[in-house]
N, C-alpha and C positions, 0 to 999 in steps of 0.2 A: 158848371162851376163858376163862381165869381172870379174875376181877374184879380191878380195880386195887388193892383193899385187902386182897387175900388173900395170905397168906404160904404158901410151899411149900418143899419140899426143893430145895436148889440143884442145877441140872443142869449145873454147871460141868464141862466135858468132860475136863479134865485135873486130876489131883490135884496138890497142892503138891509132893509128893515126885517125881512124874514130871516136873513142870515144872522143878524144880530140876535133876534129872538131865539133862533135855534142854538146859537152859541151860549146864550145865558142859560137856556134850559139844560144843555149838556154840561156846562160848568157847574151848575147847581147840583145836578145829579152826581157828578164826579165828586164834589165836595161832600155830599151827603154819604156816599159810599165810603169815602175815606174816613169820615168821622165814625161811621158804623164799624168799620174794620178796626179802628183804633180803640173802640169800646171793648173789643174782644182780645186784641193783641196790642202791646205797647209800640205801635208804629211811630206815632208822632214823637216819641221820646228819642228816636234816632234822627230827627230832623236836623240837628246840628251837624251830624256827619254828612248828610246830603248837601247842606249849605256849604260845607267846607270843600266838597268836591265839585260844586256847581261851576266855579270859574273855568276849570279845566274842561268839564263836559260841555259847557256852553261854547267855549272856544272851538272845540272839535266839531260841534254841531254847526257853528257858523262857517267853518272851513268847508264842511261838507256841502253847505248851501252854495258857497262860491263855486265849487266844482260842478254842481248841478246847473248853476247859472251859466257857467262856461259852456256846458253842453247845450243849453238853451240858445245861447248866442251863436254857437256853431251852426245849429239847425236853421236859425233865422238868416244867417249870412249865406248859407248854402241855398236858401230860397230867395235871396236878394231882398230880404226884409230886415237887414241888420239895423240895430238901434244904438243910440248913444249908451255907453256903458253905465254911467251913473243913473240916468233916468230909467234905462231898461232894468237895472238891478232893483230899483224901487218898485217898478211895475211888477217884477217877478216876485219880490218879497211880499207885495200886497196880497197875493193869492194865499199866502200862509195864514192870513187872518181868519179865513173861513175853512181851514183844512179839516176842522172837526165837523164835517158834513158827510152825508152818505156818499161813498165812492169818491170823496174829496172833490166833488163837483163844485164846491165853494171856491176852489182855487181858480175856477174860470172867471172870477172877478178880474183876473188879468186882462180879459178881453176889453174891459172898459178903459184901462190905462194904456194898453198897447195900441188901441185905436187912435189915441192921441199922437202916437208915434208913426202912424200910417200903416200899421200891421192889421190886415183884415181879420175878422173874427174867426173865419174858418181856418186861417193859418195858425192862429193861436191854439185853436182846438186840436189841429193836426199835431202840433208840437207837444201839446199836453198828453194826448193819447200815445204818441210815439215814445215819449220819455217815461210814461207810466209802464209801458211794455218792457222797456229796458230796466226799469227799476225792479220789476218782478223777476226778470232774468238774473240780474246781479245779486239780488237778495237771496234767490234760490241757490245760487252758486255758493254764497257764504254759508247758507244753511247746511250745505253738504258736509261741512266740517263736523256736524253732529250726526255722522253716519250711523252711530249706534242706535238712534231712533229711526230705523228704516221705515216703520209704519207711518210716522208723522211725515217723513220726507217724501214718501211715495204720494201721500195725499196732497202735499204742497206742490210737488212736481205736476200732478194731474191738474190742479187748479191753475197753475201758471200756463200749462199747455193749452187749456181750454180758453183762457183769456187771450193769450197771444194768437191762438188759432182763429178766434172770432174776429179779432182786429184785422188779421191778414185777409180773411174771407171777405169781410165787408169792404176792405180797401180795394179789392179787385172785383167785387160785385156790388157797386154802389146802387144798382137798380133795386136791390132788396130793400134798402132804406127809402129809396124814392117811392116805392109802392106803399110802404108803411106811411110815409108822409102824406101821400095822396089820399089814402083811406082816412087818416086822421082829420084832414081838411073836410072830407065828405061828411064826417061825423060831427063837424062843428068844432073840432079841437084845433083851431087855427094856430095857437101858440105852440102846441105840441108838434104840429106839422112843420112849423118853421124851425124848431129845434132839431127835428129829424133831418131836415134838409141841410142844416148847418153841419150836423154830425156826418151826413153823407159826404159833403164837400170836404170836411176836415179829414176823414178817413181816406178818401180818394187822394187828397193832397199829400198825405203822409207817404204815398208811394215814391215821392221825390227822393226820400231818404232811404229807400230800400236798396242801398248799395253797400258793398263791402267796406268802403272807407267810412261812411257815416255810421254803419253798424259797429265798426271797431272803435271809433272815437266815442260813440255814445256808451258802449259797453264799458270801455276803459275808464271813462270819467265817472260813470255810475258806480263801478266797482270800487274805485278809490273813495268816492263820497260815502257810500254805505259802510265801507271798511272803517272810516273815521268814526262813524256813529257807533260801530261795534267796539272800537277801541275806547270810546267814552264809557260804554257799559262795563268793559273790563276794568277800567280805572275805578269806577264806582264799586265794583265787587271787591277790589283790593282795599279801598277805603273802609268798606264794611267788614273786612277780614274774611272774605269768602275765597277759598282756594279751589279752583277747578282746573281740569286739563285745558291748556291754552286753546286747542282746537274747538272744544265744546263751548268754552266761554265766548269765543268769537262768533259762534253760530247761534247762541241763545236769542239775542235780540232780533237778528234777521228772521229766524224761524217764527218768533212771536209776531213779527210784523206781517208775515204771510198769513198767520192765523187771524190776525186782525183784519186784513184785507178780505179774506175769504168770508168772514162773518158779515161783511157789508154794513157793519155798524158805523156810525159817524166817527171818522178818525180811528176806527178800530178800538174805540174807548171801551174798556172793560174786557173785551176778548183778548187784546194784546197783553194786558196786565195779568189776566188769568193764565195765559200761555207761559209767560215768564215765570210766574209762581210755580206752575206745574213742572216746568223743565228744571228749575232750580231745586224744588222739593224732591224730585226724583234722584238728585245727586246729593241728598243728605243735608241740604240747606234748610234751616228752620223756617217755619211758615212766616214768622214775623220778619225775619231778615229778607226772605224772598219777596215779601210784599213791599218792604221798604225799598228794595232794589228796583222793583217794578215801578213804583211811584216816582222814585228819584230819576230814573232815566227818562220817564215820560215828561217830567217837569223840565228837564234839560233839553228835550228835543221838541215834542209836540207843543207843549204850553209855552215854551220860550219862543218857538216859531210863531205862534199866534200873537204874542206880544209884539214881536218884531214886525209882523204883518200890519198890525194896527198903527205902529209908528210910521211905517212906510206910507200907509193910506193918509195919515195926518199930514205928512210932508207933501205928498202929491196933491191933496185937496187944498192945502194952503197955497 
């Protein structure tokens, strides 16, 4: 494993040009799907209601990012890689620009900017994987409030268990990825081999945070962060005149997020919205209103995050 003070070439898996091309492709497909849905149901007619709720939702989303960044800073400080708050926040937000990529790997753009702060790529990857694991755990806990849909919850719990189990296994058995990296190099896949080696180092490095204190802090901050996002969705439902049991309303967006993650589609685009519509429709919400709620919360969270990510990149590059 590379030492914590050693600088190396960034193994960021997607070039900026490819990420931009992917983003434009996804954005175009999303807009086309929205226009198609509007041709069948009067969705865009409810756009003023979404815009009126946007300031509150965006504020709650931004607060959730700050809590997640506090968790990120905690992890780096525990690893003796603490960074300046302002520059570190911009580097963290920059990853959101490409969050609409498969598995959110686009967020590893942070490697590029944290390298300027002396944080090695494998450490950034370790923190990324570690926080993704706790995001899954906290979102699953919030989803438990919709216990009436035990079938969906059991599938979600199984998905989370498999993901976290794989991370723990590879963290304690880095030789497995080392063998894969060696075979990749033998087959001429040099870049893939380098990525697998960085992943090996990152997962092995995440063991540093396998402590009760780090787990408690990470889980607590993650739970608060995703609860704020759920509150933003509840607020949107109130604006749209949708009345649901408070526990179920709190769990809808987290459960949809798990569905999006399980689909492995870029940013969960499409699958997350479909899950929201399905959950709301099952409780008597009209299809048009459910679709409007799905689009609204995604505009205030994912698409708002992408915009803020590009702003952060612009500041950092300038």
